N, CA, C and O atoms as CSV, one atom per row, in Angstrom:
chain,resi,resn,atom,element,x,y,z
A,1,MET,N,N,14.488,31.345,44.800
A,1,MET,CA,C,14.325,30.050,45.107
A,1,MET,C,C,15.740,29.121,44.496
A,1,MET,O,O,15.831,28.992,43.275
A,2,GLU,N,N,16.663,28.584,45.278
A,2,GLU,CA,C,17.722,28.328,45.055
A,2,GLU,C,C,17.989,26.727,44.015
A,2,GLU,O,O,17.829,25.680,44.644
A,3,GLN,N,N,18.244,26.647,43.022
A,3,GLN,CA,C,17.964,25.557,42.219
A,3,GLN,C,C,19.159,24.512,42.713
A,3,GLN,O,O,20.364,24.763,42.732
A,4,VAL,N,N,18.576,23.404,43.067
A,4,VAL,CA,C,19.210,22.265,43.362
A,4,VAL,C,C,19.995,21.376,42.125
A,4,VAL,O,O,19.175,20.900,41.339
A,5,SER,N,N,21.280,21.088,41.829
A,5,SER,CA,C,21.530,20.598,40.902
A,5,SER,C,C,21.602,18.819,41.161
A,5,SER,O,O,21.913,18.536,42.318
A,6,PRO,N,N,21.371,17.688,40.289
A,6,PRO,CA,C,21.238,16.552,40.452
A,6,PRO,C,C,22.363,15.895,40.936
A,6,PRO,O,O,23.269,16.708,40.753
A,7,PRO,N,N,22.656,15.276,41.253
A,7,PRO,CA,C,23.725,14.526,42.156
A,7,PRO,C,C,24.238,14.013,40.806
A,7,PRO,O,O,23.587,13.615,39.840
A,8,LYS,N,N,26.182,14.166,41.054
A,8,LYS,CA,C,26.940,13.748,39.986
A,8,LYS,C,C,26.788,12.246,39.976
A,8,LYS,O,O,26.660,11.569,40.997
A,9,ARG,N,N,26.810,11.822,38.858
A,9,ARG,CA,C,27.081,10.415,38.832
A,9,ARG,C,C,28.629,9.902,38.835
A,9,ARG,O,O,29.476,10.670,38.381
A,10,ARG,N,N,28.953,8.853,39.245
A,10,ARG,CA,C,30.602,8.256,38.670
A,10,ARG,C,C,30.307,7.169,38.053
A,10,ARG,O,O,29.733,6.224,38.596
A,11,LEU,N,N,30.668,7.197,36.863
A,11,LEU,CA,C,30.715,5.902,36.279
A,11,LEU,C,C,31.565,4.903,36.374
A,11,LEU,O,O,32.733,5.021,36.001
A,12,GLU,N,N,31.122,3.902,36.838
A,12,GLU,CA,C,32.610,2.965,36.961
A,12,GLU,C,C,32.577,1.879,35.985
A,12,GLU,O,O,31.574,1.173,35.883
A,13,PRO,N,N,33.597,1.704,35.276
A,13,PRO,CA,C,33.515,0.878,34.334
A,13,PRO,C,C,33.723,-0.642,34.978
A,13,PRO,O,O,34.368,-0.842,36.007
A,14,LEU,N,N,33.286,-1.335,34.456
A,14,LEU,CA,C,33.322,-2.805,34.834
A,14,LEU,C,C,34.507,-3.397,35.143
A,14,LEU,O,O,34.601,-4.181,36.087
A,15,CYS,N,N,35.462,-3.089,34.412
A,15,CYS,CA,C,36.851,-3.471,34.527
A,15,CYS,C,C,37.418,-3.418,35.717
A,15,CYS,O,O,38.093,-4.344,36.165
A,16,GLU,N,N,37.157,-2.151,36.433
A,16,GLU,CA,C,37.401,-1.420,37.698
A,16,GLU,C,C,37.081,-2.706,38.989
A,16,GLU,O,O,37.848,-2.984,39.911
A,17,LYS,N,N,35.639,-3.381,38.686
A,17,LYS,CA,C,35.284,-4.203,39.604
A,17,LYS,C,C,35.892,-5.316,39.730
A,17,LYS,O,O,36.163,-5.855,40.803
A,18,ILE,N,N,36.298,-5.982,37.954
A,18,ILE,CA,C,36.386,-6.967,37.779
A,18,ILE,C,C,38.099,-7.324,37.985
A,18,ILE,O,O,38.498,-8.358,38.521
A,19,THR,N,N,38.845,-6.421,37.532
A,19,THR,CA,C,40.668,-6.611,37.466
A,19,THR,C,C,40.780,-6.955,36.225
A,19,THR,O,O,39.909,-7.393,35.474
A,20,LEU,N,N,42.289,-6.667,35.950
A,20,LEU,CA,C,42.674,-7.524,35.090
A,20,LEU,C,C,43.010,-8.961,35.390
A,20,LEU,O,O,42.788,-9.886,34.609
A,21,PRO,N,N,43.509,-9.070,36.471
A,21,PRO,CA,C,44.438,-10.600,36.933
A,21,PRO,C,C,42.773,-11.747,36.676
A,21,PRO,O,O,42.720,-12.877,36.192
A,22,VAL,N,N,41.653,-10.896,37.210
A,22,VAL,CA,C,40.612,-12.055,37.410
A,22,VAL,C,C,39.818,-11.867,35.599
A,22,VAL,O,O,38.722,-12.333,35.285
A,23,ILE,N,N,40.489,-11.298,34.933
A,23,ILE,CA,C,39.739,-11.187,33.427
A,23,ILE,C,C,41.155,-12.467,32.929
A,23,ILE,O,O,41.163,-13.539,32.325
A,24,ARG,N,N,41.832,-11.900,33.357
A,24,ARG,CA,C,43.301,-13.132,32.597
A,24,ARG,C,C,42.724,-14.639,33.268
A,24,ARG,O,O,42.651,-15.698,32.644
A,25,ALA,N,N,42.394,-14.450,34.514
A,25,ALA,CA,C,42.219,-16.094,35.285
A,25,ALA,C,C,41.055,-16.538,34.364
A,25,ALA,O,O,41.114,-17.656,33.854
A,26,VAL,N,N,39.928,-15.670,34.107
A,26,VAL,CA,C,38.697,-16.400,33.353
A,26,VAL,C,C,38.864,-16.675,32.220
A,26,VAL,O,O,38.134,-17.532,31.723
A,27,VAL,N,N,39.931,-16.008,31.394
A,27,VAL,CA,C,40.459,-16.066,29.927
A,27,VAL,C,C,40.946,-17.327,29.640
A,27,VAL,O,O,40.538,-18.087,28.762
A,28,ASP,N,N,42.043,-17.545,30.606
A,28,ASP,CA,C,42.822,-18.651,30.767
A,28,ASP,C,C,42.139,-20.131,30.407
A,28,ASP,O,O,42.178,-20.996,29.532
A,29,ASP,N,N,41.360,-19.776,31.923
A,29,ASP,CA,C,40.582,-21.172,32.146
A,29,ASP,C,C,39.482,-21.426,31.363
A,29,ASP,O,O,39.060,-22.576,31.236
A,30,PHE,N,N,38.880,-20.319,30.728
A,30,PHE,CA,C,37.914,-20.590,29.522
A,30,PHE,C,C,38.320,-21.417,28.375
A,30,PHE,O,O,37.738,-22.399,27.915
A,31,TYR,N,N,39.599,-20.767,27.921
A,31,TYR,CA,C,39.946,-21.273,26.527
A,31,TYR,C,C,40.772,-22.934,26.832
A,31,TYR,O,O,40.989,-23.835,26.022
A,32,ASN,N,N,41.043,-22.869,28.105
A,32,ASN,CA,C,41.779,-24.348,28.205
A,32,ASN,C,C,40.365,-25.150,28.457
A,32,ASN,O,O,40.336,-26.286,27.985
A,33,ARG,N,N,39.427,-24.783,29.007
A,33,ARG,CA,C,38.200,-25.988,28.730
A,33,ARG,C,C,37.516,-26.180,27.584
A,33,ARG,O,O,36.905,-27.209,27.296
A,34,ILE,N,N,37.636,-24.911,26.726
A,34,ILE,CA,C,36.917,-25.032,25.281
A,34,ILE,C,C,38.099,-26.060,24.641
A,34,ILE,O,O,37.633,-26.878,23.848
A,35,GLN,N,N,39.203,-26.120,24.811
A,35,GLN,CA,C,40.033,-27.184,24.021
A,35,GLN,C,C,39.137,-28.791,24.500
A,35,GLN,O,O,39.296,-29.745,23.739
A,36,HIS,N,N,38.447,-28.933,25.467
A,36,HIS,CA,C,38.225,-30.043,25.962
A,36,HIS,C,C,36.736,-30.145,25.708
A,36,HIS,O,O,36.226,-31.161,26.181
A,37,HIS,N,N,35.993,-29.386,25.119
A,37,HIS,CA,C,34.852,-29.189,25.488
A,37,HIS,C,C,34.143,-30.231,24.433
A,37,HIS,O,O,34.675,-30.369,23.331
A,38,PRO,N,N,32.973,-30.953,24.745
A,38,PRO,CA,C,32.568,-31.707,23.403
A,38,PRO,C,C,32.093,-31.089,22.283
A,38,PRO,O,O,32.152,-31.779,21.266
A,39,THR,N,N,31.549,-29.769,22.145
A,39,THR,CA,C,31.334,-29.217,20.748
A,39,THR,C,C,32.136,-27.883,20.185
A,39,THR,O,O,32.344,-27.489,19.038
A,40,LEU,N,N,32.482,-27.378,21.430
A,40,LEU,CA,C,33.398,-26.451,20.938
A,40,LEU,C,C,34.862,-26.665,20.804
A,40,LEU,O,O,35.512,-25.667,20.493
A,41,ALA,N,N,35.450,-27.689,20.965
A,41,ALA,CA,C,37.054,-27.920,20.862
A,41,ALA,C,C,37.082,-27.926,19.207
A,41,ALA,O,O,37.956,-27.249,18.666
A,42,GLU,N,N,36.306,-28.547,18.524
A,42,GLU,CA,C,36.613,-29.068,16.890
A,42,GLU,C,C,36.409,-27.505,16.351
A,42,GLU,O,O,37.310,-27.249,15.552
A,43,PRO,N,N,35.468,-26.336,16.548
A,43,PRO,CA,C,35.488,-25.340,15.804
A,43,PRO,C,C,36.647,-24.454,16.357
A,43,PRO,O,O,37.161,-23.529,15.728
A,44,PHE,N,N,37.000,-24.862,17.634
A,44,PHE,CA,C,38.017,-23.612,18.096
A,44,PHE,C,C,39.594,-23.998,17.611
A,44,PHE,O,O,40.429,-23.094,17.639
A,45,SER,N,N,39.944,-25.199,17.218
A,45,SER,CA,C,40.885,-26.230,16.442
A,45,SER,C,C,41.514,-25.206,15.559
A,45,SER,O,O,42.730,-25.342,15.432
A,46,VAL,N,N,40.904,-24.102,14.848
A,46,VAL,CA,C,41.682,-23.211,13.925
A,46,VAL,C,C,42.623,-22.609,14.772
A,46,VAL,O,O,43.612,-22.202,14.164
A,47,VAL,N,N,42.631,-22.397,16.160
A,47,VAL,CA,C,43.366,-21.477,16.745
A,47,VAL,C,C,44.967,-22.184,16.836
A,47,VAL,O,O,45.201,-23.258,17.390
A,48,GLN,N,N,45.889,-21.394,16.222
A,48,GLN,CA,C,47.232,-22.072,16.209
A,48,GLN,C,C,47.973,-21.683,17.492
A,48,GLN,O,O,48.391,-22.590,18.210
A,49,ASP,N,N,48.188,-20.278,17.868
A,49,ASP,CA,C,48.638,-20.277,19.221
A,49,ASP,C,C,48.040,-19.584,20.016
A,49,ASP,O,O,47.795,-18.384,19.893
A,50,TRP,N,N,47.627,-20.607,21.301
A,50,TRP,CA,C,46.723,-20.398,22.687
A,50,TRP,C,C,46.831,-19.233,22.945
A,50,TRP,O,O,46.115,-18.234,22.878
A,51,GLU,N,N,48.357,-19.605,23.418
A,51,GLU,CA,C,48.448,-18.080,24.075
A,51,GLU,C,C,48.230,-16.446,23.449
A,51,GLU,O,O,47.614,-15.501,23.942
A,52,LEU,N,N,48.967,-16.547,22.221
A,52,LEU,CA,C,48.566,-15.289,22.027
A,52,LEU,C,C,46.943,-15.223,21.745
A,52,LEU,O,O,46.512,-14.073,21.839
A,53,HIS,N,N,46.081,-16.090,21.461
A,53,HIS,CA,C,44.981,-15.971,21.344
A,53,HIS,C,C,44.436,-15.651,22.666
A,53,HIS,O,O,43.608,-14.748,22.547
A,54,LYS,N,N,44.582,-16.058,23.947
A,54,LYS,CA,C,44.252,-15.714,25.499
A,54,LYS,C,C,44.928,-14.485,25.507
A,54,LYS,O,O,44.324,-13.727,26.265
A,55,ASP,N,N,45.946,-13.925,24.988
A,55,ASP,CA,C,46.514,-12.740,25.686
A,55,ASP,C,C,45.693,-11.600,24.537
A,55,ASP,O,O,45.500,-10.469,24.983
A,56,ARG,N,N,45.293,-11.851,23.311
A,56,ARG,CA,C,44.423,-11.012,22.591
A,56,ARG,C,C,42.722,-10.931,23.306
A,56,ARG,O,O,42.083,-9.879,23.305
A,57,LEU,N,N,42.262,-12.051,23.800
A,57,LEU,CA,C,40.882,-11.851,24.488
A,57,LEU,C,C,41.510,-11.247,25.896
A,57,LEU,O,O,41.075,-10.109,26.074
A,58,VAL,N,N,42.078,-11.519,26.564
A,58,VAL,CA,C,42.434,-10.529,27.809
A,58,VAL,C,C,42.438,-9.123,27.683
A,58,VAL,O,O,41.956,-8.403,28.558
A,59,HIS,N,N,43.094,-8.564,26.360
A,59,HIS,CA,C,42.986,-7.444,26.188
A,59,HIS,C,C,42.212,-7.146,25.938
A,59,HIS,O,O,42.019,-6.117,26.585
A,60,TYR,N,N,40.945,-7.444,24.946
A,60,TYR,CA,C,39.941,-7.192,24.477
A,60,TYR,C,C,38.296,-7.211,25.556
A,60,TYR,O,O,37.276,-6.539,25.399
A,61,TRP,N,N,38.600,-8.179,26.531
A,61,TRP,CA,C,38.010,-8.199,27.713
A,61,TRP,C,C,37.909,-7.109,28.321
A,61,TRP,O,O,36.851,-6.515,28.528
A,62,TRP,N,N,39.182,-6.702,28.709
A,62,TRP,CA,C,39.664,-5.466,29.494
A,62,TRP,C,C,38.983,-4.451,28.805
A,62,TRP,O,O,38.041,-3.897,29.370
A,63,THR,N,N,39.407,-4.032,27.356
A,63,THR,CA,C,38.623,-3.042,26.915
A,63,THR,C,C,37.408,-2.594,26.585
A,63,THR,O,O,36.988,-1.440,26.672
A,64,VAL,N,N,36.623,-3.967,26.036
A,64,VAL,CA,C,35.105,-3.793,26.201
A,64,VAL,C,C,34.188,-3.256,27.194
A,64,VAL,O,O,33.058,-2.768,27.157
A,65,SER,N,N,35.321,-3.589,28.380
A,65,SER,CA,C,34.573,-3.665,29.834
A,65,SER,C,C,34.800,-1.847,30.449
A,65,SER,O,O,34.250,-1.171,31.319
A,66,GLY,N,N,35.742,-1.640,29.593
A,66,GLY,CA,C,35.942,-0.075,29.969
A,66,GLY,C,C,37.310,0.313,30.322
A,66,GLY,O,O,37.555,1.414,30.816
A,67,GLY,N,N,38.472,-0.829,30.006
A,67,GLY,CA,C,39.633,-0.667,30.418
A,67,GLY,C,C,40.320,0.359,29.141
A,67,GLY,O,O,39.828,0.481,28.020
A,68,LEU,N,N,41.440,0.970,29.585
A,68,LEU,CA,C,42.365,1.922,28.935
A,68,LEU,C,C,43.250,0.478,28.193
A,68,LEU,O,O,43.788,-0.436,28.818
A,69,PRO,N,N,43.183,0.635,26.873
A,69,PRO,CA,C,43.986,-0.040,25.894
A,69,PRO,C,C,45.429,0.017,26.244
A,69,PRO,O,O,46.064,1.072,26.256
A,70,TYR,N,N,46.011,-1.338,26.575
A,70,TYR,CA,C,47.187,-1.235,26.604
A,70,TYR,C,C,48.269,-2.066,25.452
A,70,TYR,O,O,49.486,-2.186,25.588
A,71,LYS,N,N,47.499,-2.539,24.403
A,71,LYS,CA,C,47.985,-3.086,23.285
A,71,LYS,C,C,47.715,-2.130,21.854
A,71,LYS,O,O,46.807,-1.301,21.798
A,72,ASP,N,N,48.398,-2.326,21.043
A,72,ASP,CA,C,47.643,-1.796,19.680
A,72,ASP,C,C,47.190,-3.121,19.109
A,72,ASP,O,O,47.961,-4.035,18.816
A,73,TYR,N,N,46.164,-3.143,19.004
A,73,TYR,CA,C,45.357,-4.147,18.204
A,73,TYR,C,C,44.214,-3.980,17.861
A,73,TYR,O,O,43.395,-3.468,18.624
A,74,ARG,N,N,43.952,-4.325,16.802
A,74,ARG,CA,C,42.473,-4.038,15.900
A,74,ARG,C,C,41.740,-5.536,16.032
A,74,ARG,O,O,42.257,-6.547,15.558
A,75,TYR,N,N,40.418,-5.534,16.771
A,75,TYR,CA,C,39.471,-6.095,16.607
A,75,TYR,C,C,38.512,-6.504,15.732
A,75,TYR,O,O,37.464,-5.867,15.621
A,76,ALA,N,N,38.858,-8.022,14.750
A,76,ALA,CA,C,38.015,-8.082,13.764
A,76,ALA,C,C,37.053,-9.002,14.222
A,76,ALA,O,O,37.203,-10.196,13.964
A,77,LEU,N,N,36.085,-8.603,14.867
A,77,LEU,CA,C,35.357,-10.048,15.230
A,77,LEU,C,C,34.543,-10.665,13.789
A,77,LEU,O,O,34.367,-11.883,13.823
A,78,GLY,N,N,34.143,-10.102,12.806
A,78,GLY,CA,C,33.928,-10.772,11.722
A,78,GLY,C,C,34.906,-11.850,11.115
A,78,GLY,O,O,34.717,-13.060,10.991
A,79,ASP,N,N,35.808,-11.225,10.832
A,79,ASP,CA,C,36.951,-11.791,10.222
A,79,ASP,C,C,37.557,-12.804,11.210
A,79,ASP,O,O,37.741,-13.932,10.752
A,80,LYS,N,N,37.862,-12.604,12.363
A,80,LYS,CA,C,38.301,-13.621,12.895
A,80,LYS,C,C,37.206,-15.179,13.439
A,80,LYS,O,O,37.695,-16.298,13.590
A,81,HIS,N,N,35.994,-14.912,13.608
A,81,HIS,CA,C,35.167,-15.991,13.627
A,81,HIS,C,C,34.647,-16.451,12.471
A,81,HIS,O,O,33.897,-17.422,12.573
A,82,ALA,N,N,34.831,-16.049,11.497
A,82,ALA,CA,C,34.014,-16.631,10.026
A,82,ALA,C,C,34.642,-17.961,9.801
A,82,ALA,O,O,33.803,-18.784,9.436
A,83,PRO,N,N,35.968,-18.482,9.913
A,83,PRO,CA,C,36.491,-19.967,9.880
A,83,PRO,C,C,35.603,-20.987,10.739
A,83,PRO,O,O,35.263,-22.090,10.312
A,84,VAL,N,N,35.252,-20.457,12.068
A,84,VAL,CA,C,34.911,-21.393,12.947
A,84,VAL,C,C,33.351,-22.041,12.399
A,84,VAL,O,O,32.934,-23.130,12.794
A,85,GLY,N,N,32.700,-21.274,11.556
A,85,GLY,CA,C,31.288,-22.048,11.442
A,85,GLY,C,C,30.294,-21.774,12.243
A,85,GLY,O,O,29.497,-22.704,12.366
A,86,ILE,N,N,30.012,-20.623,12.955
A,86,ILE,CA,C,29.286,-20.194,14.094
A,86,ILE,C,C,27.756,-20.840,13.607
A,86,ILE,O,O,27.364,-20.801,12.440
A,87,THR,N,N,27.081,-21.363,14.603
A,87,THR,CA,C,25.895,-21.669,14.861
A,87,THR,C,C,25.184,-21.537,16.099
A,87,THR,O,O,25.788,-21.777,17.145
A,88,HIS,N,N,23.816,-21.139,16.122
A,88,HIS,CA,C,23.351,-20.836,17.252
A,88,HIS,C,C,23.445,-21.835,18.332
A,88,HIS,O,O,23.374,-21.288,19.432
A,89,PRO,N,N,23.576,-23.081,18.390
A,89,PRO,CA,C,23.636,-23.946,19.576
A,89,PRO,C,C,25.511,-23.666,19.749
A,89,PRO,O,O,25.785,-23.521,20.940
A,90,LEU,N,N,26.471,-23.593,19.041
A,90,LEU,CA,C,27.726,-23.377,19.559
A,90,LEU,C,C,28.014,-21.944,20.203
A,90,LEU,O,O,28.903,-21.794,21.042
A,91,VAL,N,N,27.128,-20.806,19.713
A,91,VAL,CA,C,26.924,-19.726,20.657
A,91,VAL,C,C,26.422,-20.171,22.376
A,91,VAL,O,O,26.961,-20.027,23.473
A,92,ASP,N,N,25.075,-20.788,21.892
A,92,ASP,CA,C,24.646,-21.067,23.551
A,92,ASP,C,C,25.675,-21.954,24.086
A,92,ASP,O,O,25.645,-21.796,25.306
A,93,ASP,N,N,26.591,-22.827,23.771
A,93,ASP,CA,C,27.486,-23.492,24.527
A,93,ASP,C,C,28.538,-22.847,24.703
A,93,ASP,O,O,29.176,-23.160,25.708
A,94,TRP,N,N,29.180,-21.582,23.698
A,94,TRP,CA,C,29.960,-20.908,24.304
A,94,TRP,C,C,29.481,-19.865,25.407
A,94,TRP,O,O,30.130,-19.543,26.402
A,95,LEU,N,N,28.533,-19.514,25.133
A,95,LEU,CA,C,27.863,-18.455,26.423
A,95,LEU,C,C,27.677,-19.122,27.933
A,95,LEU,O,O,27.779,-18.494,28.987
A,96,ALA,N,N,27.388,-20.507,27.802
A,96,ALA,CA,C,27.125,-21.253,28.985
A,96,ALA,C,C,28.436,-21.596,29.395
A,96,ALA,O,O,28.609,-21.154,30.531
A,97,LEU,N,N,29.370,-22.150,28.998
A,97,LEU,CA,C,30.557,-22.605,29.396
A,97,LEU,C,C,31.513,-21.480,29.890
A,97,LEU,O,O,32.438,-21.696,30.673
A,98,PHE,N,N,31.182,-20.138,29.316
A,98,PHE,CA,C,31.826,-18.836,29.318
A,98,PHE,C,C,31.266,-18.316,31.009
A,98,PHE,O,O,31.983,-18.084,31.982
A,99,HIS,N,N,30.000,-18.258,30.927
A,99,HIS,CA,C,29.372,-18.077,32.350
A,99,HIS,C,C,29.683,-19.310,33.362
A,99,HIS,O,O,29.866,-18.847,34.488
A,100,GLU,N,N,29.794,-20.625,33.339
A,100,GLU,CA,C,30.242,-21.552,34.331
A,100,GLU,C,C,31.594,-21.009,34.780
A,100,GLU,O,O,31.959,-21.021,35.955
A,101,THR,N,N,32.413,-20.466,33.618
A,101,THR,CA,C,34.024,-20.313,33.952
A,101,THR,C,C,33.609,-18.923,35.211
A,101,THR,O,O,33.690,-18.992,36.437
A,102,MET,N,N,33.241,-17.947,34.498
A,102,MET,CA,C,32.873,-16.731,35.323
A,102,MET,C,C,32.590,-17.510,36.749
A,102,MET,O,O,33.438,-17.471,37.640
A,103,LEU,N,N,31.905,-17.901,36.839
A,103,LEU,CA,C,31.446,-18.243,38.328
A,103,LEU,C,C,32.173,-18.934,39.349
A,103,LEU,O,O,32.053,-18.976,40.574
A,104,ASP,N,N,33.094,-19.553,38.392
A,104,ASP,CA,C,34.427,-20.245,39.107
A,104,ASP,C,C,35.587,-19.342,39.851
A,104,ASP,O,O,36.451,-19.633,40.678
A,105,HIS,N,N,35.139,-17.843,39.043
A,105,HIS,CA,C,36.332,-17.035,39.564
A,105,HIS,C,C,35.999,-15.589,40.201
A,105,HIS,O,O,36.751,-14.761,40.715
A,106,MET,N,N,34.779,-15.581,40.011
A,106,MET,CA,C,34.124,-13.993,40.792
A,106,MET,C,C,32.931,-14.497,41.010
A,106,MET,O,O,32.565,-15.611,40.635
A,107,ASP,N,N,31.949,-13.299,41.932
A,107,ASP,CA,C,30.833,-13.623,42.232
A,107,ASP,C,C,29.723,-13.427,41.484
A,107,ASP,O,O,29.689,-12.505,40.669
A,108,ALA,N,N,28.833,-14.144,41.639
A,108,ALA,CA,C,27.480,-13.879,40.600
A,108,ALA,C,C,27.099,-12.813,40.305
A,108,ALA,O,O,26.326,-12.770,39.348
A,109,ASP,N,N,27.384,-11.820,40.827
A,109,ASP,CA,C,26.667,-10.338,40.331
A,109,ASP,C,C,27.729,-9.929,39.431
A,109,ASP,O,O,27.438,-9.318,38.403
A,110,MET,N,N,28.838,-10.184,39.696
A,110,MET,CA,C,30.053,-9.622,38.506
A,110,MET,C,C,30.030,-10.793,37.309
A,110,MET,O,O,30.526,-10.524,36.214
A,111,ALA,N,N,29.570,-11.804,37.506
A,111,ALA,CA,C,29.450,-12.671,36.277
A,111,ALA,C,C,28.198,-12.546,35.694
A,111,ALA,O,O,28.288,-13.169,34.636
A,112,ARG,N,N,27.098,-12.094,35.792
A,112,ARG,CA,C,25.816,-11.809,35.618
A,112,ARG,C,C,26.605,-10.548,34.417
A,112,ARG,O,O,26.783,-10.570,33.200
A,113,ARG,N,N,26.896,-9.616,35.416
A,113,ARG,CA,C,27.304,-8.507,34.646
A,113,ARG,C,C,28.192,-8.533,33.302
A,113,ARG,O,O,28.041,-8.025,32.191
A,114,TRP,N,N,29.201,-9.360,33.894
A,114,TRP,CA,C,30.087,-9.606,32.376
A,114,TRP,C,C,29.616,-10.781,31.227
A,114,TRP,O,O,30.026,-10.809,30.066
A,115,HIS,N,N,28.806,-11.592,31.743
A,115,HIS,CA,C,27.945,-12.674,30.755
A,115,HIS,C,C,26.799,-11.673,29.823
A,115,HIS,O,O,26.376,-11.983,28.709
A,116,GLY,N,N,26.452,-10.480,30.547
A,116,GLY,CA,C,25.303,-9.627,29.662
A,116,GLY,C,C,26.205,-9.083,28.500
A,116,GLY,O,O,25.786,-8.768,27.386
A,117,MET,N,N,27.618,-9.014,28.961
A,117,MET,CA,C,28.392,-8.048,27.707
A,117,MET,C,C,28.467,-9.015,26.534
A,117,MET,O,O,28.231,-8.873,25.334
A,118,ALA,N,N,28.942,-10.217,27.397
A,118,ALA,CA,C,29.160,-11.607,26.317
A,118,ALA,C,C,27.767,-11.930,25.378
A,118,ALA,O,O,27.643,-11.988,24.154
A,119,THR,N,N,26.784,-12.113,26.462
A,119,THR,CA,C,25.446,-12.366,25.302
A,119,THR,C,C,25.193,-11.524,24.253
A,119,THR,O,O,24.688,-11.828,23.172
A,120,GLY,N,N,25.555,-10.491,24.611
A,120,GLY,CA,C,25.451,-8.972,23.250
A,120,GLY,C,C,26.492,-9.253,22.081
A,120,GLY,O,O,26.373,-8.832,20.931
A,121,ILE,N,N,27.441,-9.966,22.528
A,121,ILE,CA,C,28.568,-10.277,21.781
A,121,ILE,C,C,28.102,-11.256,21.010
A,121,ILE,O,O,28.146,-11.207,19.781
A,122,GLY,N,N,27.618,-12.226,21.681
A,122,GLY,CA,C,27.361,-13.729,20.873
A,122,GLY,C,C,25.914,-13.293,19.944
A,122,GLY,O,O,25.749,-13.840,18.853
A,123,GLU,N,N,25.155,-12.536,20.327
A,123,GLU,CA,C,24.085,-11.958,19.452
A,123,GLU,C,C,24.593,-11.614,18.150
A,123,GLU,O,O,24.342,-11.984,17.003
A,124,SER,N,N,25.486,-10.686,18.749
A,124,SER,CA,C,26.320,-10.228,17.112
A,124,SER,C,C,26.675,-11.076,16.145
A,124,SER,O,O,26.707,-10.826,14.940
A,125,LEU,N,N,27.039,-12.453,16.875
A,125,LEU,CA,C,27.831,-13.246,16.240
A,125,LEU,C,C,26.552,-14.165,15.553
A,125,LEU,O,O,26.551,-14.704,14.446
A,126,ARG,N,N,25.728,-14.161,16.336
A,126,ARG,CA,C,24.744,-15.091,15.709
A,126,ARG,C,C,23.945,-14.566,14.294
A,126,ARG,O,O,23.489,-15.226,13.361
A,127,LEU,N,N,23.968,-13.285,14.504
A,127,LEU,CA,C,23.090,-12.170,13.162
A,127,LEU,C,C,24.352,-12.206,12.233
A,127,LEU,O,O,23.938,-12.168,11.074
A,128,MET,N,N,25.350,-12.248,12.253
A,128,MET,CA,C,26.710,-12.352,11.454
A,128,MET,C,C,26.922,-13.589,10.423
A,128,MET,O,O,27.291,-13.573,9.249
A,129,PHE,N,N,26.520,-14.783,11.361
A,129,PHE,CA,C,26.966,-15.896,10.701
A,129,PHE,C,C,26.359,-17.069,10.895
A,129,PHE,O,O,26.912,-18.103,10.520
A,130,ALA,N,N,25.045,-17.091,11.552
A,130,ALA,CA,C,24.269,-18.260,11.617
A,130,ALA,C,C,23.179,-17.825,10.439
A,130,ALA,O,O,22.741,-16.743,10.050
A,131,PRO,N,N,22.943,-19.333,10.036
A,131,PRO,CA,C,21.870,-19.080,9.070
A,131,PRO,C,C,20.562,-19.027,9.537
A,131,PRO,O,O,20.359,-19.470,10.667
A,132,ARG,N,N,19.448,-18.484,8.768
A,132,ARG,CA,C,18.175,-18.207,9.202
A,132,ARG,C,C,17.594,-19.403,9.342
A,132,ARG,O,O,17.565,-20.201,8.406
A,133,GLY,N,N,16.941,-19.723,10.811
A,133,GLY,CA,C,16.338,-20.798,10.998
A,133,GLY,C,C,17.052,-22.231,11.617
A,133,GLY,O,O,16.584,-23.367,11.679
A,134,ASP,N,N,18.354,-21.707,12.038
A,134,ASP,CA,C,19.087,-22.467,12.940
A,134,ASP,C,C,18.940,-22.393,13.877
A,134,ASP,O,O,19.599,-23.074,14.661
């Protein structure tokens, strides 16, 4: 009896579906919106150079979604977010605004998939910084 091999899976990184130009557009739009958001503008006022911040975040989202790094930058989630004063409501607002921005730039399925990654990062931030009971 001949053995049948299972079909080979080809993993398709999310970055291949979203694409770098779309990631760039979402990040740019999102951080422009943050600067005028009723609850997020204040904590994000610590950002001194928005263009540099956006550039780093484009690279971050590209690499965490499976893209090959094209910059030599090490991300320190805790160190970078410590001065912001993270709370559970701020994470909720960040996630909601990010999802809203995604939906303005891509189809709902891609937005849902990318937002799933963002939600995981949001949960990490909650665990790192938000006081218990917040």
